[in-house]
C-alpha positions as CSV (number, residue, x, y, z in Angstrom):
1,M,0.1,-0.1,0.0
2,K,1.2,3.5,-0.7
3,P,2.2,5.3,2.4
4,F,-0.4,7.8,2.0
5,N,-2.1,9.0,5.3
6,S,-5.3,10.8,4.1
7,L,-7.8,10.7,1.1
8,Q,-6.4,14.1,0.1
9,D,-2.8,12.6,-0.3
10,W,-4.3,9.8,-2.5
11,L,-6.1,12.3,-4.6
12,K,-3.2,14.7,-5.0
13,W,-1.1,11.7,-6.0
14,Q,-3.7,10.4,-8.6
15,E,-3.6,14.1,-10.4
16,S,0.0,13.6,-11.2
17,L,0.1,9.7,-12.1
18,H,-1.4,9.9,-15.4
19,P,-0.3,12.6,-18.1
20,L,-3.7,13.7,-19.1
21,Y,-6.4,14.8,-16.4
22,I,-9.0,13.5,-19.3
23,D,-8.1,10.5,-21.1
24,L,-10.9,8.8,-22.8
25,G,-10.8,5.3,-23.4
26,L,-11.8,2.0,-21.7
27,E,-8.7,-0.3,-22.1
28,R,-6.8,0.9,-18.9
29,A,-9.8,0.9,-16.6
30,A,-11.3,-2.4,-18.1
31,H,-7.9,-4.3,-17.4
32,V,-7.6,-3.0,-13.9
33,F,-11.5,-3.9,-13.3
34,H,-11.0,-7.5,-14.4
35,A,-8.1,-7.9,-12.2
36,L,-9.8,-6.7,-9.4
37,N,-12.8,-8.5,-10.1
38,P,-12.4,-11.8,-11.9
39,D,-15.7,-13.1,-10.9
40,Y,-17.7,-10.1,-11.1
41,D,-21.2,-10.4,-10.3
42,K,-22.9,-7.2,-11.7
43,P,-25.8,-5.9,-9.7
44,P,-28.7,-4.3,-11.7
45,T,-27.3,-1.2,-13.3
46,I,-28.6,1.9,-14.6
47,T,-26.2,4.1,-16.5
48,V,-26.9,7.8,-17.1
49,A,-25.4,10.1,-19.7
50,G,-26.4,13.4,-21.1
51,T,-25.3,17.0,-21.5
52,N,-27.5,18.5,-18.4
53,G,-29.6,16.8,-16.0
54,K,-27.6,13.6,-15.1
55,G,-27.0,14.5,-11.4
56,S,-30.8,15.2,-10.9
57,T,-31.8,12.0,-12.7
58,V,-29.5,9.9,-10.4
59,A,-30.9,11.8,-7.3
60,Y,-34.6,10.8,-8.3
61,L,-33.5,7.2,-8.9
62,E,-31.5,6.9,-5.7
63,S,-34.6,8.5,-3.7
64,I,-37.0,6.3,-5.2
65,Y,-35.2,3.0,-4.7
66,I,-34.2,4.0,-1.1
67,E,-37.8,4.5,-0.4
68,Q,-38.5,1.1,-1.7
69,G,-36.1,-0.3,0.7
70,Y,-33.3,-1.3,-1.9
71,R,-29.7,-1.0,-1.0
72,V,-28.5,1.5,-3.4
73,G,-25.1,2.5,-4.7
74,S,-24.8,6.0,-6.7
75,Y,-21.6,7.3,-8.3
76,T,-21.7,11.0,-9.7
77,S,-19.5,13.6,-10.5
78,P,-18.0,16.2,-10.1
79,H,-18.5,16.7,-6.1
80,I,-19.2,20.2,-4.6
81,L,-17.8,20.2,-1.2
82,K,-16.3,16.8,-0.5
83,Y,-15.0,14.3,-3.0
84,N,-16.8,11.5,-0.8
85,E,-20.0,12.9,-2.4
86,R,-19.1,11.2,-5.5
87,I,-19.8,7.6,-4.1
88,K,-22.9,7.1,-2.0
89,I,-24.7,4.2,-0.5
90,D,-28.2,4.6,0.4
91,G,-27.8,8.3,-0.1
92,K,-24.9,8.8,2.3
93,S,-21.2,9.5,1.4
94,V,-19.1,6.7,2.0
95,S,-16.2,7.4,4.4
96,D,-12.6,8.5,3.7
97,E,-11.4,5.1,4.9
98,Q,-13.3,3.1,2.5
99,I,-12.2,4.9,-0.3
100,C,-8.6,4.9,0.5
101,E,-8.8,1.1,1.0
102,A,-10.5,0.7,-2.4
103,F,-7.6,3.1,-3.9
104,A,-4.9,0.7,-2.2
105,R,-6.7,-2.4,-3.8
106,I,-6.7,-0.7,-7.2
107,D,-3.2,0.4,-6.9
108,I,-2.0,-3.1,-6.3
109,A,-4.3,-4.6,-9.2
110,R,-3.0,-1.8,-11.7
111,G,0.6,-3.1,-11.7
112,N,2.3,-0.4,-14.2
113,I,-0.7,0.7,-15.9
114,T,-1.4,4.5,-15.2
115,L,-4.9,5.7,-14.4
116,S,-6.5,9.1,-14.6
117,Y,-8.0,10.7,-11.5
118,F,-11.6,9.8,-12.8
119,E,-10.7,6.1,-13.6
120,F,-9.4,5.7,-10.1
121,G,-12.9,7.1,-8.8
122,T,-14.9,4.9,-11.2
123,L,-13.0,1.9,-10.2
124,A,-13.2,2.6,-6.3
125,A,-16.8,3.3,-6.5
126,L,-17.6,-0.1,-8.3
127,D,-15.3,-1.8,-5.8
128,I,-17.3,-0.2,-2.8
129,F,-20.4,-1.1,-4.3
130,R,-19.5,-4.8,-4.9
131,R,-18.2,-5.1,-1.3
132,A,-21.5,-3.4,0.2
133,N,-23.6,-6.0,-1.8
134,V,-25.7,-3.2,-3.3
135,D,-29.3,-4.2,-4.9
136,V,-28.8,-1.7,-7.6
137,Q,-26.2,0.7,-8.9
138,L,-26.6,4.2,-10.5
139,L,-23.6,5.1,-12.5
140,E,-23.3,8.7,-13.9
141,V,-21.0,9.1,-17.0
142,G,-18.5,12.0,-16.4
143,L,-17.9,12.7,-20.0
144,G,-19.5,11.6,-23.2
145,G,-20.4,7.7,-22.8
146,R,-18.9,5.7,-25.4
147,L,-15.2,6.1,-23.9
148,D,-16.0,6.9,-20.4
149,A,-14.7,4.7,-17.7
150,V,-18.3,4.1,-16.5
151,N,-19.0,2.4,-19.7
152,I,-16.7,-0.8,-18.6
153,I,-20.0,-1.8,-17.0
154,A,-23.0,-3.1,-19.2
155,P,-26.1,-1.3,-17.9
156,D,-29.6,-3.1,-17.7
157,V,-31.2,0.3,-18.6
158,A,-29.2,3.1,-20.5
159,V,-30.6,6.6,-19.8
160,I,-29.4,9.8,-22.0
161,T,-31.1,13.0,-20.2
162,S,-30.3,15.7,-23.1
163,I,-28.0,16.5,-25.9
164,S,-26.6,19.7,-26.7
165,I,-23.2,21.2,-27.3
166,D,-20.5,20.9,-24.8
167,H,-17.1,19.5,-23.9
168,S,-16.6,20.0,-28.1
169,E,-13.0,19.5,-27.6
170,W,-13.5,15.8,-26.8
171,L,-16.9,14.9,-28.1
172,G,-17.5,16.9,-31.2
173,N,-19.1,20.2,-32.0
174,T,-22.4,19.1,-33.5
175,R,-25.4,17.2,-31.9
176,E,-24.9,14.4,-34.3
177,A,-21.5,13.6,-33.3
178,I,-22.4,14.0,-29.4
179,G,-25.2,11.9,-29.9
180,T,-23.1,9.2,-31.3
181,E,-20.8,9.5,-28.2
182,K,-23.5,9.4,-25.7
183,A,-25.0,6.5,-27.5
184,G,-21.8,4.5,-26.7
185,I,-23.6,3.3,-23.4
186,F,-26.6,1.5,-25.3
187,R,-26.3,-2.2,-25.3
188,A,-27.8,-4.8,-27.6
189,R,-31.7,-5.6,-26.8
190,I,-31.2,-3.4,-23.4
191,P,-33.7,-0.6,-22.9
192,A,-32.7,3.0,-23.8
193,V,-34.4,6.1,-22.3
194,T,-33.8,9.7,-23.5
195,G,-35.3,13.0,-22.2
196,E,-34.2,14.6,-25.3
197,P,-37.4,15.4,-27.5
198,E,-35.6,15.8,-30.7
199,P,-32.7,13.3,-30.6
200,P,-30.2,13.4,-33.1
201,E,-30.4,10.8,-35.9
202,S,-27.0,9.4,-34.7
203,L,-28.7,8.4,-31.5
204,I,-31.6,6.5,-33.1
205,K,-29.3,5.1,-35.7
206,C,-27.2,3.6,-32.9
207,A,-30.2,2.0,-31.1
208,L,-31.5,0.5,-34.3
209,E,-28.2,-1.1,-35.3
210,L,-27.9,-2.5,-31.7
211,G,-31.6,-3.7,-31.5
212,A,-31.7,-1.6,-28.2
213,P,-35.5,-0.4,-27.9
214,L,-35.3,3.3,-27.4
215,Y,-38.0,5.2,-25.4
216,C,-38.2,8.9,-26.4
217,I,-40.1,11.5,-24.2
218,G,-43.1,13.1,-26.1
219,K,-43.3,10.0,-28.1
220,D,-43.3,6.8,-26.0
221,F,-43.8,8.6,-22.5
222,G,-44.5,12.1,-21.4
223,Y,-46.2,13.9,-18.6
224,K,-48.7,16.6,-18.2
225,K,-49.0,19.3,-15.3
226,Q,-52.2,19.9,-13.6
227,E,-53.3,22.5,-11.2
228,S,-52.1,20.4,-8.3
229,G,-49.3,17.8,-9.3
230,W,-48.7,16.2,-12.4
231,D,-49.5,13.0,-14.3
232,W,-47.1,10.7,-16.1
233,F,-48.0,8.2,-18.6
234,S,-46.3,5.7,-21.0
235,E,-47.6,3.2,-23.5
236,D,-49.1,0.8,-21.0
237,L,-48.8,2.6,-17.6
238,Q,-50.0,6.0,-16.0
239,M,-49.6,7.5,-12.6
240,L,-51.8,10.3,-12.0
241,Q,-51.7,13.2,-9.4
242,L,-48.1,12.8,-8.6
243,P,-46.3,15.2,-6.2
244,E,-44.1,18.1,-7.8
245,P,-40.7,16.9,-7.9
246,G,-38.6,18.0,-5.2
247,L,-36.0,19.6,-7.4
248,K,-37.2,23.2,-8.8
249,G,-37.7,24.1,-12.4
250,E,-39.7,23.0,-15.3
251,H,-37.0,20.7,-16.5
252,Q,-37.3,18.8,-13.4
253,F,-40.7,17.2,-14.9
254,R,-38.8,15.9,-17.8
255,N,-36.0,14.6,-15.7
256,A,-38.5,12.9,-13.4
257,S,-40.5,11.5,-16.3
258,V,-37.3,9.7,-17.6
259,V,-36.8,8.2,-14.3
260,L,-40.2,6.9,-14.1
261,L,-40.0,5.2,-17.5
262,A,-36.4,3.8,-16.4
263,V,-37.9,2.4,-13.2
264,T,-40.6,0.8,-15.1
265,K,-38.2,-0.9,-17.4
266,M,-36.3,-2.1,-14.4
267,S,-39.4,-3.4,-12.6
268,E,-39.0,-7.2,-13.2
269,V,-35.6,-7.4,-11.4
270,L,-36.4,-4.2,-9.0
271,P,-40.3,-3.9,-8.5
272,V,-41.3,-0.3,-7.0
273,S,-44.5,0.5,-5.7
274,E,-46.3,3.7,-6.7
275,L,-45.9,4.9,-3.1
276,A,-42.1,4.7,-3.2
277,V,-42.4,6.7,-6.5
278,R,-44.4,9.3,-4.6
279,Q,-42.2,9.5,-1.8
280,G,-38.9,9.3,-3.8
281,L,-39.9,12.3,-5.9
282,A,-41.0,14.6,-3.3
283,K,-38.1,13.7,-0.8
284,V,-35.1,14.2,-3.3
285,H,-32.5,16.8,-2.6
286,L,-29.4,18.0,-4.7
287,A,-27.0,20.7,-3.8
288,G,-26.3,23.3,-6.4
289,R,-29.2,23.0,-8.7
290,F,-31.5,25.9,-8.1
291,Q,-30.8,25.6,-4.4
292,L,-32.1,28.7,-2.6
293,I,-30.4,30.1,0.8
294,N,-32.9,32.3,2.4
295,G,-32.1,35.5,4.1
296,E,-32.8,39.2,4.0
297,I,-31.4,38.8,0.6
298,P,-32.0,35.4,-0.8
299,V,-29.3,33.6,-2.6
300,L,-29.9,31.3,-5.4
301,L,-27.2,28.6,-6.4
302,D,-27.0,26.8,-9.7
303,V,-24.2,25.0,-11.4
304,G,-25.4,25.5,-14.9
305,H,-22.5,26.2,-17.1
306,N,-23.4,25.6,-20.7
307,P,-26.1,27.2,-22.8
308,E,-28.8,24.7,-22.4
309,A,-28.5,24.7,-18.7
310,V,-28.5,28.7,-18.3
311,R,-31.5,28.9,-20.8
312,T,-33.4,26.7,-18.2
313,L,-32.2,28.8,-15.4
314,A,-33.1,32.0,-17.2
315,D,-36.6,30.7,-17.8
316,Y,-36.8,29.8,-14.2
317,L,-35.9,33.3,-12.9
318,A,-38.1,34.9,-15.3
319,A,-41.1,32.9,-14.2
320,V,-40.3,32.5,-10.4
321,Y,-38.7,36.0,-9.7
322,P,-40.5,38.4,-12.2
323,G,-39.4,42.1,-12.0
324,R,-36.7,41.5,-9.2
325,R,-33.3,42.9,-9.5
326,I,-30.8,39.9,-9.8
327,H,-27.2,40.5,-9.1
328,A,-25.0,37.7,-10.4
329,V,-21.9,36.4,-8.9
330,F,-20.2,34.7,-11.7
331,S,-17.3,32.4,-13.1
332,M,-16.9,29.9,-15.7
333,M,-14.4,27.6,-17.1
334,K,-12.4,28.9,-20.1
335,D,-13.4,26.0,-22.4
336,K,-17.0,26.6,-22.0
337,D,-19.3,28.8,-24.4
338,I,-19.1,32.1,-22.3
339,A,-20.4,34.3,-24.9
340,S,-23.8,32.3,-25.4
341,V,-24.0,32.1,-21.6
342,L,-23.6,36.0,-21.1
343,E,-26.3,36.6,-24.0
344,I,-28.7,34.3,-22.5
345,M,-28.5,35.5,-18.8
346,N,-28.5,39.2,-19.8
347,A,-32.1,39.2,-20.1
348,V,-32.7,38.5,-16.5
349,V,-29.7,39.8,-14.8
350,Y,-29.5,43.3,-13.6
351,D,-25.5,43.4,-13.0
352,W,-22.8,40.9,-12.9
353,F,-19.7,40.5,-10.4
354,F,-17.0,38.3,-11.7
355,A,-15.5,36.0,-9.1
356,P,-12.0,34.8,-10.3
357,L,-11.2,30.9,-9.2
358,I,-8.0,29.3,-8.6
359,N,-8.3,26.7,-11.1
360,P,-6.0,26.3,-14.4
361,R,-9.3,25.6,-16.4
362,A,-11.2,28.6,-15.0
363,A,-11.5,31.8,-17.2
364,N,-9.2,34.6,-15.8
365,E,-10.2,38.3,-15.4
366,S,-8.3,39.5,-18.7
367,L,-10.2,36.9,-20.9
368,M,-13.7,37.5,-19.0
369,R,-13.1,41.1,-19.8
370,E,-12.8,40.3,-23.5
371,F,-16.1,38.3,-23.6
372,F,-18.0,41.1,-21.7
373,L,-16.7,43.6,-23.8
374,K,-17.9,41.9,-26.9
375,S,-21.3,41.2,-25.1
376,S,-24.6,43.3,-24.8
377,V,-23.9,43.4,-21.0
378,S,-23.9,47.0,-19.7
379,R,-23.2,46.3,-16.1
380,V,-20.3,44.3,-14.9
381,S,-17.7,44.6,-12.0
382,F,-14.2,43.3,-11.9
383,G,-11.2,43.6,-9.7
384,Y,-11.9,41.1,-7.0
385,D,-9.5,38.6,-5.6
386,G,-12.0,35.7,-5.2
387,F,-15.6,34.7,-4.3
388,N,-15.9,36.3,-0.9
389,Q,-14.9,39.9,-2.3
390,A,-17.3,39.6,-5.5
391,F,-20.2,38.4,-3.4
392,S,-19.7,41.0,-0.7
393,A,-19.9,43.7,-3.6
394,A,-22.8,42.3,-5.1
395,K,-24.5,42.1,-1.7
396,S,-23.6,45.8,-1.1
397,Q,-25.6,46.7,-4.2
398,S,-28.6,44.7,-3.2
399,V,-31.8,45.8,-1.3
400,A,-34.9,44.0,0.0
401,G,-36.7,42.4,-2.9
402,D,-33.6,41.6,-4.7
403,L,-32.1,38.3,-5.6
404,L,-28.3,37.3,-5.2
405,L,-27.6,34.5,-8.1
406,V,-24.3,32.5,-7.9
407,F,-23.8,30.5,-10.9
408,G,-21.6,29.2,-13.9
409,S,-19.1,26.6,-12.2
410,F,-19.4,23.7,-9.9
411,F,-16.2,25.2,-8.3
412,L,-18.0,28.6,-7.5
413,V,-21.1,27.2,-6.0
414,S,-18.6,25.0,-3.8
415,E,-16.9,28.1,-2.7
416,C,-20.1,29.7,-1.7
417,L,-21.6,26.7,0.2
418,V,-18.2,26.4,2.1
419,E,-18.6,30.1,3.0
420,F,-22.3,29.7,4.1
421,E,-21.2,26.6,6.0
422,N,-18.5,28.3,7.9
423,K,-21.0,31.4,9.0
């Protein structure tokens, strides 16, 4: 075992082990996985890919299966506050000790194979779930699908939440190309479910070639909002007067609908009662997704960082906070479509406060100034050394009835939550 005394030591070492932070491909992870698990008995598995909505979808699935009394393992990324959030059993983050022990086993099994940070985490989650004898494992794809380490495990239901342009450097810059990458999680004759109302032809073609039955929202299943609650229906089943999803935003009805179809397709091996569905939908919680912190000036947090996600955020703000002055504390990674995000959000944001992040992938002040200069934004403030200064400046410009919005990056939302936890 490596002489690491803490989880942080392990993670720091992993960041330097492999030459690339992101290195798509299954060969390395698959080789180490089979060395670790020569007689692997796979639990029922749902794999979730998509541009947006993956975390919410896993959260709904987790909540419903826990309500039914199943032992549930869930693997998601990235984390917001602690690495342990990525690996949960029955909704609770596993301990540092469990992760470190898994890392040690992986390190022995890998021999001279170098693994990326994400591959280590994926293998650790699978190892921990196997040892915990989970009844079901929920695996969120980190990037794409076809070549993501999660895809070493064949799902029993494959879910693709949505498809839009993001991570173009790795996945391509068209929906057709991205659809091909995400459809890589499909398997022959295994149900595939998508919340994309207009899936690209590449997705449909991949399902046809594999003989994977593809279920599309708006065609094979859907939902209808009522005055109180909502109704869900598929070709052979319906659930009426369901409670509103615990996560806020119109898009959460779509995510919840996808989840219900996935649950029905798993029902032969994992039966679920309608009561568990109702309770699971209502009780779900997920940090950083339209998360409201009440106070004299309320604070709304959202990790949305691509055009599709922030368009949903803008719609939500216009519907729920009409007429309010919204002060945005904002930051983004430099590889994102910053220009589009500024134009979409400018319709609802009153003024902007750029909060620089200590992260090599983040856009610095110089780059962000260029984007704002080319945009139609008229009120933006720079010159802060980090989140705290930017947030304080935004708060000083706020009066009763205003809203403080923190969005654009998981890392920024993390800094905000840490600050609130410490108060």
